[in-house]
C-alpha positions in Angstrom: -0.4 0.0 0.3 2.9 2.5 0.5 4.7 1.6 -2.2 1.4 2.2 -3.9 1.7 5.7 -2.9 5.0 6.8 -3.5 4.1 5.0 -7.7 1.1 7.6 -7.1 3.0 10.5 -5.5 5.6 10.5 -8.2 3.1 9.9 -11.5 1.2 13.4 -9.9 4.6 14.6 -9.7 6.0 14.0 -13.1 2.3 15.1 -14.2 2.5 18.7 -12.5 6.3 18.9 -13.6 5.0 17.6 -17.1 2.4 20.8 -17.0 4.2 23.2 -16.1 7.5 21.9 -18.2 4.8 23.6 -21.2 2.5 26.3 -19.8 5.1 28.7 -18.1 6.7 29.3 -21.4 2.8 30.2 -22.7 2.6 32.3 -19.8 6.2 34.2 -20.0 5.6 34.5 -24.0 1.4 35.4 -24.0 2.1 38.9 -23.3 4.6 39.6 -25.6 3.5 37.5 -28.4 2.8 40.3 -30.7 6.2 41.9 -29.8 8.2 38.5 -30.6 5.8 37.5 -33.4 3.9 40.3 -35.2 4.8 40.9 -38.9 7.2 43.7 -39.4 6.0 47.3 -40.7 6.5 48.0 -44.4 9.1 49.8 -45.3 7.9 53.1 -46.9 9.6 54.4 -49.8 8.0 57.8 -49.9 10.3 58.5 -47.0 12.3 61.4 -47.8 12.8 63.7 -51.2 13.4 61.1 -54.0 16.9 60.9 -54.8 18.8 63.4 -58.2 21.5 62.6 -59.7 24.3 65.2 -59.5 24.2 66.8 -63.5 27.8 65.0 -64.1 26.4 61.0 -63.6 23.0 62.6 -64.3 24.7 62.7 -68.2 25.7 59.4 -68.5 22.5 56.8 -69.3 23.8 53.2 -68.4 21.5 50.2 -69.1 22.3 47.7 -65.9 21.7 43.5 -66.6 19.9 42.6 -63.1 20.0 39.3 -63.7 18.2 38.6 -66.6 16.3 42.4 -66.6 18.3 45.2 -68.1 17.6 48.3 -66.4 18.0 52.3 -67.3 18.9 54.5 -65.2 21.3 57.0 -64.6 25.0 56.6 -63.7 24.1 58.8 -59.9 21.2 56.1 -59.2 23.5 52.9 -60.8 26.0 54.7 -57.8 23.6 54.7 -54.8 22.8 50.9 -55.8 26.8 49.8 -55.3 28.0 52.1 -53.0 24.8 50.6 -50.8 26.1 47.1 -51.0 30.7 47.5 -51.0 30.2 49.2 -48.3 28.7 49.6 -44.7 26.4 52.6 -44.6 27.6 52.8 -40.9 31.2 54.4 -42.1 32.0 57.5 -42.5 31.1 60.0 -44.7 34.4 60.4 -46.0 34.5 56.8 -46.3 31.7 56.1 -48.8 32.5 59.3 -50.8 35.4 57.5 -51.7 33.6 54.5 -52.3 31.8 56.2 -54.6 34.8 57.1 -56.4 36.2 54.9 -57.0 33.0 52.8 -57.6 32.0 55.4 -60.1 36.0 55.8 -61.7 35.0 51.9 -62.5 32.4 52.2 -63.7 33.1 54.7 -66.7 36.1 51.8 -67.3 34.3 49.3 -68.0 32.7 51.6 -70.1 34.9 53.0 -72.8 37.1 49.4 -72.4 33.4 48.2 -74.1 32.5 46.4 -70.4 31.5 41.6 -70.9 28.0 42.4 -72.1 28.0 43.4 -76.2 24.9 44.9 -77.4 23.1 44.1 -74.1 24.1 45.8 -71.5 27.0 48.5 -70.4 27.4 46.4 -66.5 25.7 44.2 -64.3 25.1 43.7 -60.9 27.7 41.1 -60.5 29.7 41.4 -58.3 32.1 38.6 -59.3 31.7 40.5 -62.9 31.6 44.2 -61.9 30.3 45.4 -58.7 28.0 44.3 -56.2 24.5 46.2 -56.7 21.1 47.0 -53.7 17.9 48.3 -55.0 16.5 50.4 -52.1 14.0 48.6 -50.9 16.4 45.8 -49.6 18.9 47.9 -48.3 16.2 49.6 -46.2 15.4 46.3 -45.2 18.4 45.4 -44.4 18.7 48.4 -42.2 15.8 48.5 -40.6 16.0 51.2 -38.3 18.5 53.3 -39.7 17.4 52.7 -42.8 16.5 56.7 -43.7 20.1 57.7 -42.0 21.4 55.4 -44.2 20.2 55.9 -46.9 20.8 60.0 -46.2 24.0 59.5 -46.0 24.9 56.9 -49.2 22.6 60.0 -51.4 25.1 62.5 -50.0 28.1 60.7 -51.2 26.5 60.0 -54.3 26.0 63.2 -54.4 28.3 65.1 -52.9 31.1 63.3 -55.0 28.9 64.1 -58.2 31.0 63.3 -61.5 34.9 62.9 -59.5 36.9 60.3 -61.3 40.7 58.9 -61.0 41.9 59.7 -63.9 45.6 58.4 -65.4 46.7 60.2 -69.0 43.2 62.2 -68.8 41.9 58.4 -68.6 39.7 56.3 -65.9 42.2 54.0 -64.2 40.6 50.3 -63.6 39.8 51.5 -59.8 39.7 47.8 -58.4 39.3 47.7 -54.7 38.8 44.9 -52.2 35.7 44.7 -48.7 39.6 43.1 -46.9 42.7 41.7 -47.1 43.4 40.2 -43.1 46.2 43.3 -43.0 48.0 42.2 -46.8 47.6 42.9 -50.5 49.9 42.1 -53.0 52.0 44.4 -56.2 49.1 44.6 -59.4 51.3 42.7 -60.9 51.1 39.8 -58.7 47.6 39.5 -58.9 47.1 40.2 -63.2 
């Protein structure tokens, strides 16, 4: 009889613990359900004024191959997408400006040398071929609450360097760049 009571007590305690194991998390999470599992608020693409390329960048029309689609835009619009993709928007404004100049120079070099896309496009969004590129909507989704400030910094970097290009002998240089070097770089002759 005593053994039967001990078994019943053990079963009762086990059942209570098992119930607590499943019920307690529900009681803890339920008040915060909306905050934890609610849908993200949609990105408002109408924030601020639309970007207008500077006079010099605005004069250069581009055909940009994005996957299978060819997009038409001016150089300034293209550079926004490149700077968004190639450098964290949290970087110092002067670093973003340097990236905009390097990206503009690289783009103009590709245009002058004929690029890799024949008559289909001038340049593409594939970083293994040309330069990385990210559209505003996707960038804003990645940036979250900092989206407005980051987009403004990038727009200011591109607009603030309108038309600035690195030349050698009056021709745009091949302004290649990389995101990290692990503290070591090689001479150009060793790479190409």
